[in-house]
Every structure is written in C-alpha cells, then in structure tokens.
PyMOL Python script that loads the backbone (N, CA, C, O; Angstrom):
from pymol import cmd

cmd.read_pdbstr("""\
ATOM      1  N   MET A   1       0.853  -1.175   0.000  1.00  0.00           N
ATOM      2  CA  MET A   1       0.000   0.000   0.000  1.00  0.00           C
ATOM      3  C   MET A   1       0.899   1.239   0.000  1.00  0.00           C
ATOM      4  O   MET A   1       1.845   1.310   0.785  1.00  0.00           O
ATOM      5  N   PRO A   2       0.621   2.200  -0.857  1.00  0.00           N
ATOM      6  CA  PRO A   2       1.454   3.406  -0.918  1.00  0.00           C
ATOM      7  C   PRO A   2       1.379   4.199   0.394  1.00  0.00           C
ATOM      8  O   PRO A   2       0.352   4.183   1.072  1.00  0.00           O
ATOM      9  N   PRO A   3       2.460   4.886   0.747  1.00  0.00           N
ATOM     10  CA  PRO A   3       2.485   5.629   2.017  1.00  0.00           C
ATOM     11  C   PRO A   3       1.476   6.768   2.084  1.00  0.00           C
ATOM     12  O   PRO A   3       1.119   7.199   3.180  1.00  0.00           O
ATOM     13  N   ASP A   4       1.008   7.269   0.941  1.00  0.00           N
ATOM     14  CA  ASP A   4       0.056   8.381   0.972  1.00  0.00           C
ATOM     15  C   ASP A   4      -1.393   7.922   0.776  1.00  0.00           C
ATOM     16  O   ASP A   4      -2.272   8.739   0.500  1.00  0.00           O
ATOM     17  N   SER A   5      -1.642   6.604   0.921  1.00  0.00           N
ATOM     18  CA  SER A   5      -3.007   6.100   0.787  1.00  0.00           C
ATOM     19  C   SER A   5      -3.838   6.527   1.999  1.00  0.00           C
ATOM     20  O   SER A   5      -3.305   6.773   3.081  1.00  0.00           O
ATOM     21  N   LEU A   6      -5.128   6.608   1.797  1.00  0.00           N
ATOM     22  CA  LEU A   6      -6.029   7.116   2.828  1.00  0.00           C
ATOM     23  C   LEU A   6      -5.969   6.330   4.147  1.00  0.00           C
ATOM     24  O   LEU A   6      -5.939   6.958   5.206  1.00  0.00           O
ATOM     25  N   PRO A   7      -5.949   4.987   4.139  1.00  0.00           N
ATOM     26  CA  PRO A   7      -5.868   4.278   5.420  1.00  0.00           C
ATOM     27  C   PRO A   7      -4.591   4.598   6.203  1.00  0.00           C
ATOM     28  O   PRO A   7      -4.634   4.731   7.426  1.00  0.00           O
ATOM     29  N   ARG A   8      -3.466   4.722   5.511  1.00  0.00           N
ATOM     30  CA  ARG A   8      -2.216   5.047   6.212  1.00  0.00           C
ATOM     31  C   ARG A   8      -2.253   6.472   6.765  1.00  0.00           C
ATOM     32  O   ARG A   8      -1.796   6.721   7.881  1.00  0.00           O
ATOM     33  N   VAL A   9      -2.784   7.383   6.001  1.00  0.00           N
ATOM     34  CA  VAL A   9      -2.893   8.775   6.459  1.00  0.00           C
ATOM     35  C   VAL A   9      -3.807   8.848   7.675  1.00  0.00           C
ATOM     36  O   VAL A   9      -3.507   9.567   8.628  1.00  0.00           O
ATOM     37  N   ALA A  10      -4.911   8.117   7.657  1.00  0.00           N
ATOM     38  CA  ALA A  10      -5.858   8.131   8.777  1.00  0.00           C
ATOM     39  C   ALA A  10      -5.230   7.581  10.048  1.00  0.00           C
ATOM     40  O   ALA A  10      -5.522   8.077  11.137  1.00  0.00           O
ATOM     41  N   LEU A  11      -4.380   6.574   9.939  1.00  0.00           N
ATOM     42  CA  LEU A  11      -3.736   6.010  11.124  1.00  0.00           C
ATOM     43  C   LEU A  11      -2.749   6.969  11.763  1.00  0.00           C
ATOM     44  O   LEU A  11      -2.545   6.923  12.976  1.00  0.00           O
ATOM     45  N   ARG A  12      -2.138   7.829  10.978  1.00  0.00           N
ATOM     46  CA  ARG A  12      -1.104   8.718  11.505  1.00  0.00           C
ATOM     47  C   ARG A  12      -1.588  10.141  11.767  1.00  0.00           C
ATOM     48  O   ARG A  12      -0.824  10.970  12.260  1.00  0.00           O
ATOM     49  N   TRP A  13      -2.846  10.433  11.445  1.00  0.00           N
ATOM     50  CA  TRP A  13      -3.385  11.774  11.582  1.00  0.00           C
ATOM     51  C   TRP A  13      -3.579  12.129  13.049  1.00  0.00           C
ATOM     52  O   TRP A  13      -4.064  11.313  13.832  1.00  0.00           O
ATOM     53  N   THR A  14      -3.201  13.338  13.417  1.00  0.00           N
ATOM     54  CA  THR A  14      -3.407  13.837  14.769  1.00  0.00           C
ATOM     55  C   THR A  14      -4.276  15.084  14.678  1.00  0.00           C
ATOM     56  O   THR A  14      -3.898  16.048  14.012  1.00  0.00           O
ATOM     57  N   PRO A  15      -5.436  15.083  15.337  1.00  0.00           N
ATOM     58  CA  PRO A  15      -6.324  16.247  15.252  1.00  0.00           C
ATOM     59  C   PRO A  15      -5.699  17.481  15.882  1.00  0.00           C
ATOM     60  O   PRO A  15      -4.967  17.378  16.866  1.00  0.00           O
ATOM     61  N   GLN A  16      -5.986  18.638  15.321  1.00  0.00           N
ATOM     62  CA  GLN A  16      -5.471  19.900  15.823  1.00  0.00           C
ATOM     63  C   GLN A  16      -6.582  20.647  16.551  1.00  0.00           C
ATOM     64  O   GLN A  16      -7.766  20.386  16.337  1.00  0.00           O
ATOM     65  N   GLY A  17      -6.186  21.574  17.407  1.00  0.00           N
ATOM     66  CA  GLY A  17      -7.178  22.402  18.087  1.00  0.00           C
ATOM     67  C   GLY A  17      -7.535  21.869  19.456  1.00  0.00           C
ATOM     68  O   GLY A  17      -6.944  20.908  19.949  1.00  0.00           O
ATOM     69  N   LYS A  18      -8.518  22.518  20.058  1.00  0.00           N
ATOM     70  CA  LYS A  18      -8.941  22.158  21.402  1.00  0.00           C
ATOM     71  C   LYS A  18     -10.299  21.464  21.366  1.00  0.00           C
ATOM     72  O   LYS A  18     -11.099  21.672  20.454  1.00  0.00           O
ATOM     73  N   ARG A  19     -10.535  20.648  22.362  1.00  0.00           N
ATOM     74  CA  ARG A  19     -11.832  20.007  22.534  1.00  0.00           C
ATOM     75  C   ARG A  19     -12.679  20.856  23.471  1.00  0.00           C
ATOM     76  O   ARG A  19     -12.162  21.711  24.191  1.00  0.00           O
ATOM     77  N   ASN A  20     -13.968  20.614  23.453  1.00  0.00           N
ATOM     78  CA  ASN A  20     -14.861  21.332  24.359  1.00  0.00           C
ATOM     79  C   ASN A  20     -14.552  20.967  25.810  1.00  0.00           C
ATOM     80  O   ASN A  20     -13.971  19.919  26.089  1.00  0.00           O
ATOM     81  N   ARG A  21     -14.936  21.816  26.694  1.00  0.00           N
ATOM     82  CA  ARG A  21     -14.698  21.609  28.110  1.00  0.00           C
ATOM     83  C   ARG A  21     -15.344  20.300  28.575  1.00  0.00           C
ATOM     84  O   ARG A  21     -16.503  20.028  28.262  1.00  0.00           O
ATOM     85  N   GLY A  22     -14.597  19.507  29.314  1.00  0.00           N
ATOM     86  CA  GLY A  22     -15.114  18.265  29.848  1.00  0.00           C
ATOM     87  C   GLY A  22     -15.103  17.105  28.877  1.00  0.00           C
ATOM     88  O   GLY A  22     -15.473  15.990  29.245  1.00  0.00           O
ATOM     89  N   ARG A  23     -14.691  17.339  27.658  1.00  0.00           N
ATOM     90  CA  ARG A  23     -14.671  16.289  26.647  1.00  0.00           C
ATOM     91  C   ARG A  23     -13.446  15.402  26.846  1.00  0.00           C
ATOM     92  O   ARG A  23     -12.343  15.929  26.985  1.00  0.00           O
ATOM     93  N   PRO A  24     -13.592  14.070  26.867  1.00  0.00           N
ATOM     94  CA  PRO A  24     -12.424  13.198  27.045  1.00  0.00           C
ATOM     95  C   PRO A  24     -11.488  13.265  25.837  1.00  0.00           C
ATOM     96  O   PRO A  24     -11.932  13.437  24.702  1.00  0.00           O
ATOM     97  N   LYS A  25     -10.225  13.129  26.091  1.00  0.00           N
ATOM     98  CA  LYS A  25      -9.229  13.173  25.019  1.00  0.00           C
ATOM     99  C   LYS A  25      -9.090  11.790  24.397  1.00  0.00           C
ATOM    100  O   LYS A  25      -8.037  11.159  24.487  1.00  0.00           O
ATOM    101  N   GLU A  26     -10.157  11.332  23.770  1.00  0.00           N
ATOM    102  CA  GLU A  26     -10.197  10.012  23.169  1.00  0.00           C
ATOM    103  C   GLU A  26     -10.262  10.159  21.658  1.00  0.00           C
ATOM    104  O   GLU A  26     -11.115  10.873  21.132  1.00  0.00           O
ATOM    105  N   THR A  27      -9.360   9.483  20.966  1.00  0.00           N
ATOM    106  CA  THR A  27      -9.355   9.506  19.510  1.00  0.00           C
ATOM    107  C   THR A  27      -9.585   8.095  18.989  1.00  0.00           C
ATOM    108  O   THR A  27      -9.477   7.123  19.736  1.00  0.00           O
ATOM    109  N   TRP A  28      -9.900   7.990  17.720  1.00  0.00           N
ATOM    110  CA  TRP A  28     -10.097   6.691  17.103  1.00  0.00           C
ATOM    111  C   TRP A  28      -8.818   5.871  17.212  1.00  0.00           C
ATOM    112  O   TRP A  28      -8.869   4.676  17.501  1.00  0.00           O
ATOM    113  N   ARG A  29      -7.677   6.504  16.985  1.00  0.00           N
ATOM    114  CA  ARG A  29      -6.396   5.797  17.045  1.00  0.00           C
ATOM    115  C   ARG A  29      -6.130   5.251  18.438  1.00  0.00           C
ATOM    116  O   ARG A  29      -5.659   4.122  18.579  1.00  0.00           O
ATOM    117  N   ARG A  30      -6.423   6.036  19.471  1.00  0.00           N
ATOM    118  CA  ARG A  30      -6.216   5.555  20.842  1.00  0.00           C
ATOM    119  C   ARG A  30      -7.125   4.370  21.150  1.00  0.00           C
ATOM    120  O   ARG A  30      -6.726   3.449  21.863  1.00  0.00           O
ATOM    121  N   THR A  31      -8.339   4.387  20.619  1.00  0.00           N
ATOM    122  CA  THR A  31      -9.261   3.279  20.812  1.00  0.00           C
ATOM    123  C   THR A  31      -8.725   2.020  20.129  1.00  0.00           C
ATOM    124  O   THR A  31      -8.770   0.930  20.699  1.00  0.00           O
ATOM    125  N   VAL A  32      -8.222   2.179  18.911  1.00  0.00           N
ATOM    126  CA  VAL A  32      -7.658   1.049  18.172  1.00  0.00           C
ATOM    127  C   VAL A  32      -6.421   0.520  18.897  1.00  0.00           C
ATOM    128  O   VAL A  32      -6.263  -0.694  19.032  1.00  0.00           O
ATOM    129  N   GLU A  33      -5.547   1.405  19.362  1.00  0.00           N
ATOM    130  CA  GLU A  33      -4.341   0.970  20.071  1.00  0.00           C
ATOM    131  C   GLU A  33      -4.693   0.199  21.343  1.00  0.00           C
ATOM    132  O   GLU A  33      -4.036  -0.790  21.668  1.00  0.00           O
ATOM    133  N   ARG A  34      -5.723   0.641  22.065  1.00  0.00           N
ATOM    134  CA  ARG A  34      -6.144  -0.060  23.283  1.00  0.00           C
ATOM    135  C   ARG A  34      -6.674  -1.453  22.939  1.00  0.00           C
ATOM    136  O   ARG A  34      -6.380  -2.417  23.646  1.00  0.00           O
ATOM    137  N   GLY A  35      -7.447  -1.566  21.866  1.00  0.00           N
ATOM    138  CA  GLY A  35      -7.956  -2.866  21.442  1.00  0.00           C
ATOM    139  C   GLY A  35      -6.845  -3.805  21.014  1.00  0.00           C
ATOM    140  O   GLY A  35      -6.884  -4.997  21.318  1.00  0.00           O
ATOM    141  N   LEU A  36      -5.856  -3.275  20.310  1.00  0.00           N
ATOM    142  CA  LEU A  36      -4.715  -4.088  19.898  1.00  0.00           C
ATOM    143  C   LEU A  36      -3.901  -4.532  21.108  1.00  0.00           C
ATOM    144  O   LEU A  36      -3.423  -5.665  21.163  1.00  0.00           O
ATOM    145  N   LYS A  37      -3.746  -3.634  22.075  1.00  0.00           N
ATOM    146  CA  LYS A  37      -2.975  -3.961  23.277  1.00  0.00           C
ATOM    147  C   LYS A  37      -3.626  -5.115  24.035  1.00  0.00           C
ATOM    148  O   LYS A  37      -2.931  -5.969  24.586  1.00  0.00           O
ATOM    149  N   ASN A  38      -4.960  -5.142  24.062  1.00  0.00           N
ATOM    150  CA  ASN A  38      -5.682  -6.241  24.713  1.00  0.00           C
ATOM    151  C   ASN A  38      -5.387  -7.573  24.038  1.00  0.00           C
ATOM    152  O   ASN A  38      -5.465  -8.623  24.676  1.00  0.00           O
ATOM    153  N   ARG A  39      -5.052  -7.539  22.760  1.00  0.00           N
ATOM    154  CA  ARG A  39      -4.736  -8.755  22.012  1.00  0.00           C
ATOM    155  C   ARG A  39      -3.236  -9.003  21.906  1.00  0.00           C
ATOM    156  O   ARG A  39      -2.811  -9.956  21.254  1.00  0.00           O
ATOM    157  N   GLY A  40      -2.430  -8.154  22.542  1.00  0.00           N
ATOM    158  CA  GLY A  40      -0.979  -8.341  22.524  1.00  0.00           C
ATOM    159  C   GLY A  40      -0.316  -7.871  21.249  1.00  0.00           C
ATOM    160  O   GLY A  40       0.736  -8.391  20.876  1.00  0.00           O
ATOM    161  N   LEU A  41      -0.910  -6.892  20.566  1.00  0.00           N
ATOM    162  CA  LEU A  41      -0.368  -6.383  19.305  1.00  0.00           C
ATOM    163  C   LEU A  41      -0.069  -4.897  19.424  1.00  0.00           C
ATOM    164  O   LEU A  41      -0.489  -4.237  20.375  1.00  0.00           O
ATOM    165  N   THR A  42       0.670  -4.379  18.437  1.00  0.00           N
ATOM    166  CA  THR A  42       0.913  -2.947  18.326  1.00  0.00           C
ATOM    167  C   THR A  42       0.483  -2.506  16.932  1.00  0.00           C
ATOM    168  O   THR A  42       0.175  -3.338  16.078  1.00  0.00           O
ATOM    169  N   LEU A  43       0.462  -1.193  16.705  1.00  0.00           N
ATOM    170  CA  LEU A  43       0.113  -0.703  15.372  1.00  0.00           C
ATOM    171  C   LEU A  43       1.118  -1.170  14.323  1.00  0.00           C
ATOM    172  O   LEU A  43       0.772  -1.312  13.151  1.00  0.00           O
ATOM    173  N   GLN A  44       2.358  -1.408  14.738  1.00  0.00           N
ATOM    174  CA  GLN A  44       3.370  -1.849  13.785  1.00  0.00           C
ATOM    175  C   GLN A  44       3.225  -3.332  13.452  1.00  0.00           C
ATOM    176  O   GLN A  44       3.482  -3.730  12.316  1.00  0.00           O
ATOM    177  N   THR A  45       2.821  -4.157  14.416  1.00  0.00           N
ATOM    178  CA  THR A  45       2.726  -5.599  14.169  1.00  0.00           C
ATOM    179  C   THR A  45       1.350  -6.028  13.654  1.00  0.00           C
ATOM    180  O   THR A  45       1.219  -7.114  13.090  1.00  0.00           O
ATOM    181  N   ALA A  46       0.341  -5.206  13.835  1.00  0.00           N
ATOM    182  CA  ALA A  46      -1.028  -5.575  13.447  1.00  0.00           C
ATOM    183  C   ALA A  46      -1.182  -5.856  11.947  1.00  0.00           C
ATOM    184  O   ALA A  46      -1.842  -6.836  11.601  1.00  0.00           O
ATOM    185  N   PRO A  47      -0.611  -5.051  11.034  1.00  0.00           N
ATOM    186  CA  PRO A  47      -0.800  -5.354   9.604  1.00  0.00           C
ATOM    187  C   PRO A  47      -0.242  -6.716   9.197  1.00  0.00           C
ATOM    188  O   PRO A  47      -0.857  -7.423   8.398  1.00  0.00           O
ATOM    189  N   ALA A  48       0.909  -7.085   9.735  1.00  0.00           N
ATOM    190  CA  ALA A  48       1.492  -8.391   9.388  1.00  0.00           C
ATOM    191  C   ALA A  48       0.637  -9.522   9.947  1.00  0.00           C
ATOM    192  O   ALA A  48       0.455 -10.548   9.290  1.00  0.00           O
ATOM    193  N   THR A  49       0.122  -9.342  11.134  1.00  0.00           N
ATOM    194  CA  THR A  49      -0.736 -10.358  11.744  1.00  0.00           C
ATOM    195  C   THR A  49      -2.045 -10.479  10.974  1.00  0.00           C
ATOM    196  O   THR A  49      -2.547 -11.585  10.777  1.00  0.00           O
ATOM    197  N   ALA A  50      -2.603  -9.351  10.537  1.00  0.00           N
ATOM    198  CA  ALA A  50      -3.852  -9.359   9.781  1.00  0.00           C
ATOM    199  C   ALA A  50      -3.657 -10.024   8.413  1.00  0.00           C
ATOM    200  O   ALA A  50      -4.577 -10.655   7.892  1.00  0.00           O
ATOM    201  N   ALA A  51      -2.479  -9.883   7.842  1.00  0.00           N
ATOM    202  CA  ALA A  51      -2.203 -10.485   6.531  1.00  0.00           C
ATOM    203  C   ALA A  51      -2.089 -12.005   6.640  1.00  0.00           C
ATOM    204  O   ALA A  51      -2.338 -12.712   5.663  1.00  0.00           O
ATOM    205  N   ASP A  52      -1.718 -12.513   7.813  1.00  0.00           N
ATOM    206  CA  ASP A  52      -1.595 -13.958   8.046  1.00  0.00           C
ATOM    207  C   ASP A  52      -2.906 -14.455   8.643  1.00  0.00           C
ATOM    208  O   ASP A  52      -3.024 -14.557   9.864  1.00  0.00           O
ATOM    209  N   ARG A  53      -3.884 -14.761   7.812  1.00  0.00           N
ATOM    210  CA  ARG A  53      -5.239 -15.114   8.254  1.00  0.00           C
ATOM    211  C   ARG A  53      -5.293 -16.271   9.253  1.00  0.00           C
ATOM    212  O   ARG A  53      -5.992 -16.159  10.260  1.00  0.00           O
ATOM    213  N   PRO A  54      -4.578 -17.383   9.014  1.00  0.00           N
ATOM    214  CA  PRO A  54      -4.670 -18.485   9.979  1.00  0.00           C
ATOM    215  C   PRO A  54      -4.180 -18.097  11.380  1.00  0.00           C
ATOM    216  O   PRO A  54      -4.692 -18.614  12.373  1.00  0.00           O
ATOM    217  N   LYS A  55      -3.222 -17.218  11.470  1.00  0.00           N
ATOM    218  CA  LYS A  55      -2.684 -16.794  12.756  1.00  0.00           C
ATOM    219  C   LYS A  55      -3.696 -15.954  13.472  1.00  0.00           C
ATOM    220  O   LYS A  55      -3.438 -15.493  14.584  1.00  0.00           O
TER     221      LYS A  55
END
""", "prot")
cmd.dss("prot")
cmd.show_as("cartoon", "prot")
cmd.util.cbc("prot")
cmd.orient("prot")
C-alpha cells in the first residue's frame, strides 16, 4: 500500500485544536491501540498479523 493512501494517512493523523470543556481526550487511534494492546499487538505488528489469516 502506498504511504500516501487514505488508510495510512488516517492512522497517523493527529487532530489539531482544542476540545470542548469536559470532553475526554479520546481519539479513534487511541481506541484502536487499546484494542490491539488487549490482544498483545501494536500498530506496527497488526498489519502483518492481519495479513496472516490463519494466525
């Protein structure tokens, strides 16, 4: 996959600006990282694991 493809850009994007008062600092990426951590994976190892379907 090319480095400028939309899925790769979305994984590395960091939102700018401030959130509303009282709003949790939760992003889609942080949610994905927490889910991967529960399975013993990282963002770097997840694509290789996903490509190996039987694993």
